[in-house]
C-alpha positions as CSV (number, residue, x, y, z in Angstrom):
1,M,-136.6,99.5,99.4
2,K,-134.4,98.6,97.1
3,L,-130.8,98.1,97.3
4,N,-128.1,97.9,94.0
5,F,-125.3,95.8,94.3
6,I,-122.4,98.3,92.5
7,G,-118.5,96.7,93.6
8,A,-116.6,94.1,94.9
9,T,-118.9,91.9,92.4
10,H,-117.2,88.7,91.8
11,E,-114.0,90.8,92.8
12,V,-111.9,91.6,96.0
13,T,-111.5,95.8,95.3
14,G,-113.9,98.8,94.8
15,S,-116.6,98.0,97.4
16,C,-119.6,100.1,96.9
17,T,-123.9,99.4,97.5
18,Y,-126.7,101.7,96.8
19,I,-129.6,101.8,99.2
20,E,-132.8,103.7,98.7
21,A,-134.9,104.2,101.7
22,C,-136.6,106.6,103.5
23,G,-136.6,109.0,101.2
24,K,-132.9,108.4,100.9
25,R,-130.1,106.9,99.1
26,F,-126.7,106.1,100.8
27,L,-124.2,104.3,99.8
28,V,-122.6,101.6,102.0
29,D,-118.2,102.2,101.0
30,F,-117.6,104.3,97.9
31,G,-114.0,102.1,96.8
32,M,-111.6,102.4,94.6
33,E,-110.9,99.2,92.4
34,Q,-106.9,98.3,92.6
35,G,-105.2,95.7,89.9
36,V,-107.2,94.9,86.9
37,D,-110.8,94.3,87.5
38,Y,-112.7,91.5,85.3
39,F,-116.4,92.5,85.4
40,E,-117.6,96.3,84.4
41,N,-119.1,97.9,87.6
42,A,-122.2,99.8,87.0
43,K,-123.5,103.2,87.0
44,I,-125.1,104.6,90.6
45,P,-128.4,105.4,89.9
46,C,-128.2,109.1,90.4
47,P,-126.0,111.6,90.6
48,P,-123.3,112.7,92.9
49,G,-124.9,115.1,94.3
50,N,-128.1,113.6,95.3
51,I,-126.7,111.3,97.4
52,D,-127.8,112.1,101.2
53,F,-124.5,110.4,103.5
54,V,-122.4,107.7,103.3
55,L,-122.0,104.6,105.7
56,L,-118.5,103.4,105.5
57,T,-116.7,100.1,107.2
58,H,-113.1,101.2,107.2
59,A,-110.5,102.9,105.8
60,H,-108.5,101.1,103.0
61,I,-109.1,102.7,99.7
62,D,-110.7,99.7,97.8
63,H,-113.7,101.0,100.2
64,S,-113.3,104.9,101.0
65,G,-110.9,105.5,97.7
66,L,-113.6,107.0,95.5
67,L,-115.1,109.6,98.0
68,P,-113.1,112.3,96.6
69,L,-114.7,111.7,93.7
70,L,-118.2,112.0,95.0
71,A,-117.5,114.9,96.4
72,A,-115.8,116.3,93.9
73,G,-119.3,115.5,92.0
74,G,-121.2,117.7,94.5
75,F,-121.8,115.3,97.7
76,A,-122.2,117.5,100.6
77,G,-123.4,114.9,102.9
78,Q,-121.7,113.0,106.1
79,I,-119.4,110.0,106.0
80,H,-120.3,108.3,108.8
81,A,-117.6,105.7,110.3
82,T,-115.5,105.0,113.2
83,E,-113.1,107.4,115.0
84,A,-110.6,105.6,114.2
85,T,-111.4,105.3,110.9
86,C,-112.1,108.8,110.5
87,N,-108.5,109.9,111.5
88,L,-107.1,107.1,109.0
89,C,-108.9,108.7,106.2
90,E,-107.9,112.3,106.7
91,I,-104.4,110.6,105.8
92,M,-105.2,107.7,103.4
93,L,-107.3,110.2,101.5
94,R,-104.9,112.8,101.2
95,D,-102.1,110.6,100.0
96,S,-104.7,108.9,97.2
97,A,-105.5,112.3,95.9
98,H,-101.2,113.2,96.5
99,I,-100.7,109.5,93.9
100,Q,-103.2,110.8,91.3
101,E,-102.2,114.5,90.9
102,F,-98.4,113.5,90.8
103,E,-98.9,110.2,88.1
104,A,-101.3,112.3,86.2
105,E,-98.4,114.8,86.2
106,W,-95.8,112.9,85.5
107,R,-98.2,111.5,82.6
108,S,-98.8,114.6,81.3
109,R,-94.7,115.1,81.4
110,K,-94.7,112.4,79.0
111,G,-97.7,113.0,76.9
112,K,-96.1,116.0,76.0
113,R,-93.3,114.8,74.5
114,K,-95.5,112.6,72.5
115,G,-97.7,114.9,71.2
116,T,-100.8,113.2,73.5
117,G,-101.4,116.1,75.5
118,E,-102.7,116.6,79.4
119,V,-104.3,113.8,81.5
120,S,-106.4,115.2,84.2
121,P,-106.2,113.4,87.8
122,L,-109.0,111.0,89.1
123,Y,-109.5,113.8,91.6
124,T,-107.0,116.4,93.5
125,M,-106.6,117.4,97.2
126,A,-108.9,119.7,97.1
127,D,-111.6,116.9,96.6
128,A,-110.1,114.5,98.9
129,E,-110.0,117.4,101.6
130,A,-113.7,118.4,101.0
131,A,-114.6,114.6,101.5
132,I,-112.4,114.4,104.9
133,A,-114.8,117.5,105.8
134,C,-117.5,115.2,105.2
135,L,-116.3,112.3,107.7
136,C,-119.1,111.8,111.1
137,P,-117.3,109.8,113.9
138,H,-119.0,107.5,116.1
139,P,-118.1,105.1,118.8
140,Y,-118.6,101.5,118.5
141,S,-121.7,99.5,119.5
142,E,-123.9,102.9,119.8
143,V,-127.1,103.1,118.0
144,T,-127.4,106.1,116.3
145,E,-130.6,107.7,114.5
146,I,-128.9,108.7,110.8
147,S,-132.7,110.5,109.4
148,E,-136.0,109.4,110.4
149,G,-136.4,105.8,109.9
150,I,-132.9,104.6,109.7
151,K,-130.5,103.7,112.5
152,V,-127.0,102.1,112.2
153,R,-124.4,100.5,114.3
154,F,-121.1,100.1,113.9
155,I,-119.9,96.7,115.3
156,D,-116.1,95.8,115.7
157,A,-115.0,93.5,112.8
158,G,-111.4,93.2,114.2
159,H,-109.8,93.6,110.3
160,L,-108.2,97.1,110.8
161,L,-107.8,100.0,113.4
162,G,-111.1,100.9,113.4
163,S,-113.2,98.6,110.7
164,S,-116.6,98.0,111.3
165,S,-119.8,95.4,110.2
166,I,-122.6,98.1,109.7
167,E,-126.3,97.3,111.2
168,I,-128.5,99.4,109.6
169,W,-132.3,99.3,110.4
170,L,-134.5,100.8,108.3
171,T,-138.3,101.2,108.9
172,E,-140.9,102.8,106.2
173,N,-144.7,102.8,106.2
174,G,-144.9,100.3,109.1
175,E,-142.5,98.0,107.2
176,E,-138.6,97.6,109.2
177,R,-135.7,95.6,107.4
178,K,-132.5,95.0,109.0
179,I,-129.5,94.7,106.4
180,V,-125.8,94.3,107.7
181,F,-122.7,94.4,106.2
182,S,-120.1,92.1,107.5
183,G,-117.4,95.2,105.5
184,D,-114.2,92.9,105.9
185,I,-114.0,90.0,108.2
186,G,-110.5,89.6,110.6
187,N,-108.7,87.0,112.0
188,L,-108.6,85.9,115.3
189,D,-105.7,86.8,117.3
190,Q,-104.4,89.6,115.5
191,P,-101.6,91.6,116.9
192,L,-103.1,94.8,118.4
193,I,-106.7,94.9,117.5
194,R,-109.3,93.1,118.9
195,D,-111.3,89.7,117.9
196,P,-114.5,90.3,115.1
197,Q,-117.3,90.5,117.6
198,Y,-120.5,89.0,116.2
199,I,-124.0,89.4,115.4
200,T,-127.2,87.4,116.0
201,E,-129.9,88.4,113.9
202,A,-130.8,90.1,110.3
203,D,-133.0,90.1,107.3
204,Y,-130.2,90.5,104.7
205,V,-127.0,89.8,105.4
206,V,-124.2,90.9,102.4
207,M,-120.7,89.6,103.3
208,E,-117.3,89.3,102.2
209,S,-115.7,86.0,100.5
210,T,-111.6,87.6,100.0
211,Y,-110.6,83.9,101.3
212,G,-114.1,81.8,100.6
213,N,-112.4,78.7,99.6
214,R,-108.8,78.5,101.6
215,R,-107.6,77.9,105.3
216,H,-104.8,80.0,106.3
217,D,-101.4,78.2,107.2
218,K,-101.2,80.1,109.8
219,P,-97.2,78.8,111.8
220,K,-97.7,78.5,115.1
221,D,-95.5,81.0,116.1
222,Y,-95.4,83.8,113.8
223,A,-92.3,85.7,115.3
224,K,-90.3,82.7,115.2
225,S,-91.4,82.5,111.6
226,L,-90.5,86.4,110.8
227,A,-87.1,85.9,112.9
228,E,-86.2,82.6,110.6
229,V,-86.3,84.8,107.7
230,I,-84.6,87.8,108.8
231,Q,-81.8,85.4,110.4
232,K,-81.6,83.4,107.3
233,T,-81.5,86.5,104.8
234,F,-78.7,88.4,107.3
235,D,-76.6,85.5,107.4
236,R,-75.8,86.0,103.8
237,G,-75.4,89.6,103.9
238,G,-78.8,90.6,102.2
239,N,-81.5,93.0,102.8
240,L,-85.0,91.9,103.6
241,V,-87.4,93.9,101.5
242,I,-91.0,93.5,102.6
243,P,-93.9,95.6,100.4
244,S,-96.2,96.0,103.2
245,F,-100.1,98.1,103.4
246,A,-99.0,101.4,105.5
247,V,-101.9,101.2,107.2
248,G,-102.8,97.6,109.7
249,R,-99.7,95.8,108.2
250,T,-96.9,97.8,108.8
251,Q,-98.0,98.5,112.6
252,E,-98.2,94.6,112.8
253,L,-94.7,94.0,111.6
254,L,-93.8,96.5,113.9
255,Y,-95.2,94.7,116.6
256,F,-93.5,91.4,116.0
257,I,-90.4,92.7,115.1
258,R,-89.9,94.6,118.6
259,H,-90.9,91.6,120.4
260,I,-87.9,89.7,117.6
261,K,-85.3,92.3,119.5
262,A,-86.7,91.9,123.0
263,E,-86.6,88.3,123.3
264,N,-82.8,87.8,121.1
265,M,-84.4,85.7,118.3
266,V,-82.1,87.1,115.5
267,T,-78.6,86.4,116.7
268,G,-74.6,87.8,115.4
269,H,-76.4,91.3,113.7
270,G,-76.5,93.2,117.1
271,D,-79.5,95.7,117.2
272,F,-80.2,95.4,113.2
273,P,-81.7,98.5,111.5
274,V,-85.5,98.7,110.3
275,Y,-86.8,101.1,108.4
276,V,-90.1,101.9,107.8
277,D,-90.1,104.2,104.5
278,S,-93.6,105.2,104.1
279,P,-94.9,108.7,105.0
280,L,-98.3,107.1,105.0
281,A,-97.8,104.9,107.4
282,I,-95.5,107.0,110.1
283,E,-98.7,108.7,109.8
284,A,-100.6,105.7,110.8
285,T,-98.7,104.7,113.3
286,Q,-99.2,107.6,115.3
287,I,-103.2,107.3,114.9
288,F,-102.6,103.5,116.4
289,N,-100.9,105.3,119.2
290,K,-104.2,107.7,119.2
291,N,-106.5,105.2,119.3
292,K,-105.3,102.7,121.5
293,N,-107.9,102.9,124.3
294,S,-110.4,102.1,121.8
295,C,-109.2,99.6,119.8
296,F,-106.2,97.8,120.7
297,D,-106.6,94.5,122.2
298,E,-106.1,93.1,125.9
299,E,-102.2,92.0,125.4
300,A,-101.5,95.3,123.4
301,M,-103.2,97.3,126.2
302,S,-100.8,95.1,129.0
303,Y,-97.8,96.9,127.2
304,V,-99.4,100.3,126.8
305,N,-99.9,99.6,130.9
306,K,-96.4,99.0,131.9
307,G,-95.3,102.4,129.5
308,I,-94.3,100.2,126.8
309,N,-94.9,101.0,123.3
310,P,-95.8,98.0,121.5
311,I,-95.1,99.4,118.7
312,T,-91.8,100.8,118.5
313,F,-87.9,100.1,119.6
314,S,-84.3,100.9,119.3
315,G,-82.9,100.4,116.1
316,L,-86.1,101.6,114.3
317,N,-85.6,104.8,111.7
318,I,-88.1,106.7,110.1
319,A,-87.4,108.2,106.5
320,V,-89.8,111.0,106.1
321,T,-88.1,112.9,103.3
322,S,-87.1,111.2,99.3
323,D,-83.8,111.9,99.8
324,E,-83.6,109.6,103.1
325,S,-85.5,106.9,101.6
326,R,-83.3,107.1,98.5
327,A,-80.2,107.5,101.5
328,I,-81.4,103.5,102.7
329,N,-80.6,102.0,99.0
330,F,-76.6,103.0,99.7
331,I,-76.5,101.9,103.6
332,D,-74.3,98.8,103.4
333,T,-75.5,97.1,106.6
334,P,-78.1,94.2,106.0
335,K,-81.2,96.1,107.1
336,I,-84.9,95.0,106.9
337,I,-86.9,97.6,104.7
338,I,-90.5,98.1,104.9
339,S,-92.5,100.0,102.4
340,A,-95.7,100.4,100.7
341,S,-97.7,99.9,99.0
342,G,-98.2,96.4,99.7
343,M,-98.6,95.3,96.1
344,C,-96.4,96.7,94.7
345,E,-98.3,99.1,92.4
346,A,-97.2,102.6,93.5
347,G,-95.0,103.9,96.1
348,R,-91.3,104.0,97.6
349,I,-91.4,100.0,97.2
350,K,-91.0,99.9,93.9
351,H,-87.4,102.1,93.9
352,H,-86.7,99.6,96.9
353,L,-86.9,96.3,94.4
354,K,-85.3,97.9,91.4
355,H,-82.6,98.0,94.2
356,N,-82.9,95.1,95.9
357,L,-84.3,92.1,93.4
358,W,-81.8,91.2,91.1
359,K,-79.3,90.6,94.4
360,P,-79.4,86.8,95.1
361,E,-78.7,87.2,98.5
362,N,-81.8,89.6,99.0
363,T,-85.0,88.6,99.7
364,I,-88.5,89.9,99.1
365,L,-91.1,88.8,101.7
366,F,-95.0,89.3,100.9
367,V,-96.9,89.4,104.0
368,G,-100.1,90.4,102.7
369,Y,-102.8,89.7,100.2
370,Q,-101.8,90.6,96.6
371,A,-104.6,91.0,93.9
372,M,-104.8,90.1,90.5
373,N,-102.4,91.5,88.0
374,T,-100.7,93.5,90.7
375,L,-97.5,93.7,90.2
376,G,-97.1,91.5,93.7
377,R,-99.3,88.9,92.4
378,S,-96.7,88.7,89.5
379,L,-93.0,88.0,91.9
380,V,-95.1,85.7,94.4
381,E,-96.4,83.6,91.2
382,G,-92.8,83.4,90.0
383,A,-92.1,86.3,87.4
384,K,-88.5,85.8,86.1
385,T,-88.4,89.9,85.4
386,A,-90.2,92.9,86.7
387,K,-90.8,96.1,84.8
388,L,-89.8,99.2,87.0
389,F,-89.9,102.8,85.9
390,G,-89.4,101.3,82.2
391,E,-86.6,99.5,82.9
392,E,-86.9,94.8,82.5
393,V,-85.1,94.2,86.2
394,V,-84.2,90.4,86.8
395,V,-85.8,88.7,89.6
396,R,-82.4,86.6,91.9
397,A,-83.4,88.0,95.1
398,E,-85.7,85.1,97.0
399,I,-89.6,85.4,97.1
400,L,-91.6,84.2,100.3
401,V,-95.0,84.3,101.3
402,L,-95.3,84.7,105.3
403,P,-98.6,83.0,105.9
404,G,-101.2,83.6,108.5
405,V,-100.6,87.8,108.7
406,S,-103.8,88.5,106.3
407,G,-106.0,90.7,108.2
408,H,-109.1,88.9,106.5
409,A,-110.5,85.7,108.0
410,D,-109.9,82.5,106.5
411,V,-113.2,79.6,105.5
412,D,-113.0,78.7,109.2
413,G,-113.4,82.6,110.1
414,L,-116.1,83.3,107.3
415,D,-117.9,80.5,108.5
416,R,-117.7,81.5,112.4
417,W,-119.1,84.9,111.7
418,I,-122.5,83.7,109.3
419,K,-123.1,81.1,112.0
420,S,-123.7,84.1,114.7
421,Y,-126.8,84.4,113.6
422,E,-129.7,82.6,115.4
423,K,-131.9,82.3,112.6
424,P,-130.6,82.1,109.2
425,P,-131.2,85.5,107.2
426,K,-133.5,85.7,104.7
427,K,-130.9,86.0,101.8
428,V,-127.1,86.1,102.2
429,F,-124.9,87.9,99.5
430,V,-121.4,87.0,99.1
431,N,-119.6,89.6,97.7
432,H,-115.4,91.3,97.8
433,G,-114.2,87.6,96.6
434,E,-112.8,87.0,93.3
435,D,-115.0,85.3,90.6
436,S,-114.7,81.6,91.7
437,V,-114.4,82.0,95.2
438,A,-117.4,84.1,95.7
439,E,-119.2,81.3,93.7
440,A,-117.6,78.6,95.7
441,Y,-118.6,80.5,99.0
442,K,-121.9,81.3,97.6
443,E,-122.1,77.2,97.8
444,H,-120.8,76.5,100.4
445,L,-123.5,78.5,102.4
446,R,-126.5,76.7,100.4
447,N,-124.9,73.2,100.4
448,D,-123.4,72.5,103.8
449,F,-125.5,75.9,105.3
450,G,-128.6,75.4,103.9
451,L,-129.0,79.4,103.8
452,N,-130.3,81.1,101.2
453,A,-127.1,82.7,99.2
454,F,-126.5,84.9,96.2
455,A,-123.3,85.8,94.6
456,P,-124.6,89.0,92.7
457,Y,-122.9,91.0,89.8
458,S,-122.5,94.4,90.0
459,G,-126.1,96.0,88.8
460,A,-128.1,93.5,90.8
461,E,-131.2,94.8,92.3
462,L,-132.7,93.8,96.1
463,D,-136.3,95.0,97.0
464,L,-136.3,95.0,100.4
465,I,-139.4,94.9,100.6
466,S,-141.0,91.8,98.8
467,G,-137.4,90.5,99.1
468,E,-137.4,90.0,94.7
469,F,-133.9,89.7,93.6
470,K,-132.9,90.2,90.6
471,N,-129.5,89.3,89.5
472,T,-127.7,90.6,86.2
473,A,-125.4,88.9,83.3
474,P,-121.3,89.8,83.9
475,I,-120.6,92.3,81.7
476,K,-116.7,91.1,81.1
477,I,-113.9,94.2,80.3
478,V,-112.9,93.6,77.3
479,K,-108.8,93.5,78.0
480,K,-106.2,95.6,76.1
481,T,-103.1,94.3,75.4
482,G,-99.9,96.4,75.5
483,A,-99.1,96.1,72.3
484,S,-95.8,97.3,71.0
485,P,-95.2,100.3,68.8
486,N,-94.7,97.8,65.4
487,Y,-97.9,96.0,66.0
488,Q,-100.0,99.6,66.2
489,R,-98.4,100.2,63.2
490,L,-99.4,96.7,62.0
491,L,-103.3,96.9,63.2
492,S,-103.1,100.8,61.4
493,A,-102.1,98.9,57.8
494,L,-104.3,96.3,58.2
495,D,-107.3,98.8,59.2
496,R,-106.1,100.7,55.5
497,L,-105.9,97.3,54.0
498,T,-109.9,96.0,55.2
499,A,-110.7,99.6,53.6
500,L,-109.6,99.2,50.0
501,V,-110.7,95.7,50.2
502,N,-114.7,96.8,51.1
503,K,-114.8,98.9,48.5
504,S,-118.4,97.8,46.6
505,S,-117.2,97.7,42.9
506,G,-113.8,96.3,41.9
507,L,-110.7,97.5,42.4
508,T,-108.7,100.1,39.7
509,N,-105.0,99.6,38.4
510,K,-104.6,101.9,41.3
511,D,-106.3,100.2,43.8
512,L,-104.2,96.8,43.2
513,A,-101.1,99.7,43.4
514,K,-101.9,100.7,47.3
515,L,-103.1,97.5,48.2
516,T,-99.6,95.6,47.2
517,D,-97.8,98.6,48.7
518,T,-99.8,97.8,51.6
519,I,-99.3,94.5,51.7
520,N,-95.6,94.7,51.3
521,N,-95.5,97.9,54.1
522,I,-97.6,95.1,56.5
523,C,-94.4,92.1,55.7
524,A,-92.1,95.1,56.4
525,K,-93.3,96.4,59.6
526,W,-94.5,92.6,61.0
527,N,-90.6,91.6,60.0
528,D,-89.4,94.7,62.6
C-alpha cells in the first residue's frame, strides 16, 4: 500500500493524490491548476488507462477539472462522488471543456495572423462527456465497498453543495489502514448548506489549509453589510459588480439579496434589478433546488416548507445568451451584476469589468478567495490598471472585499475539524494551502496539538503499512516574463553575439565587423 502526493502541495489548486492498494490504482481528486503556481507537479506514476477509479471530494474545478483529460488518456473506470457532486460535475465539466475549446480556437486565430500555427485545447467536449459517463453517485454516510479490500464513505464537508470528506478503509494481506481526506472544509453557519460533519478516527489524515494562518473577519450580520455596500453604490448612481464563483457563492448571494429585499434593507431604489450573468450559475441554481432535500440546512428548508424558494425573488434577471449579457451594460439603472469567474480569469465578468472598472461611481465587490497571480488578486491588492481584451483599463471604481463569506474554514474551523479525532492519527499531511500557509499550519499542528504533521511536496510518498514517509525537494517553476517584442529581439541579438564571441579561434576582420553590427543593433533596438 502506498500513497503519492501529486497536486495542491504547498499550493491551493490542482488537488490530486494517487494511491496503490489491494491491487488497484486510484486517485482522490484530479483538479486543474488555476492562477500561476510556484512548484512543478510530479506526474501520476501510471498511464491514465491504468487508473481503476477516482474518488472525488467535490465539483470545484480545482478538484475535478482534469477528469476529462484522464478520460482522453484512456481512463474508463468509475468516478465516485455524492449525488449532488455528480449533478454539478455534469455542468461544470462541460463548461470547462467549452472554455478550453473556445480559448484554443481564439488563440489559433490569433496565431494564424502571427504565423505561429494551431493551438489544441487541453481537452474537448467529447472528453468531458466521456468523464461524465463515468460518474457514480453515492449518498452521504453510507459505507460502500468499491472493490475487494477497499471501502469508502462520503461525509458532508459543508463547503459546497455535495462536498465531502472521504473515509477510505484499505485491507490487504491482513493489514487494515484507514485514510481520511478532508476535502475542502466549510465554514459554520453558511447559508443554504449544512455545517461540516466530523470524523473521529483515522490512521492517516490529509487535510486542507487554505486559511490555516488566519481567522475570518466575519461581520455580525452579513446581509446588513452587503446591504450597506448596495446602498452606498446605488446612492452615487453606480453599479455593483460582483465577480462570483458560479457554483456555491452565487447561490449564497441570491439567498442574502432575497433577505435584503424582503426586509427593505436598501431604500430609495425600489425593487432594484439583479442580473445573474453566467449560464453555469443558472444551471447550478437549478441543481441546488434539485438537491435541497439532501443538502439544505434547517433554515433553508424552513423556507422551502413554507413554499418559498430561498434563492429567487422579484427583480432577478437571468442572462443566458451573449446578446442578453451585452445588453446589461447599456442599462442606465443602478444594478447588481453577478458574473463568473470569481477570480476574474475568464468568462463574462471580464466584459463587465471592462465597462465598469473605469467609472468611480461603481463598486467591484469580491466575495471569495483570490488565488495568487489572478486578475482578481491584483485588483484586491490595489492594481491601478487592468488588462482586458488587450486594452489597459484604469481602475477608478471602488474595490471592496466583503469578509466572512469564504466557503473554507478559517484556522479555528480547521482546528475544530482535526480536534474531532478521539485518538491522534499516526500522521497528518497538510496540503491545499499556499506555501507559507501550509508550513505555518503544519507547525501549528506540531507545536500546539502535538501531532505528527507534515506539509508534503509533490512527489512525496507514504508507505501506508510501515508509515515511512519520504518527502521530496520542491521543484520551483521558472517564471517566464511577458517580454516586449523589442526585448525578445534584444535576446536574439545577444544570442548571436554570444555565438560570435565563443568561437574557438581569434576573430577575423569579418567577424569583428559582424560583432560591431550586432552591438549597434542591440543599442538601437533597446532604445526603441
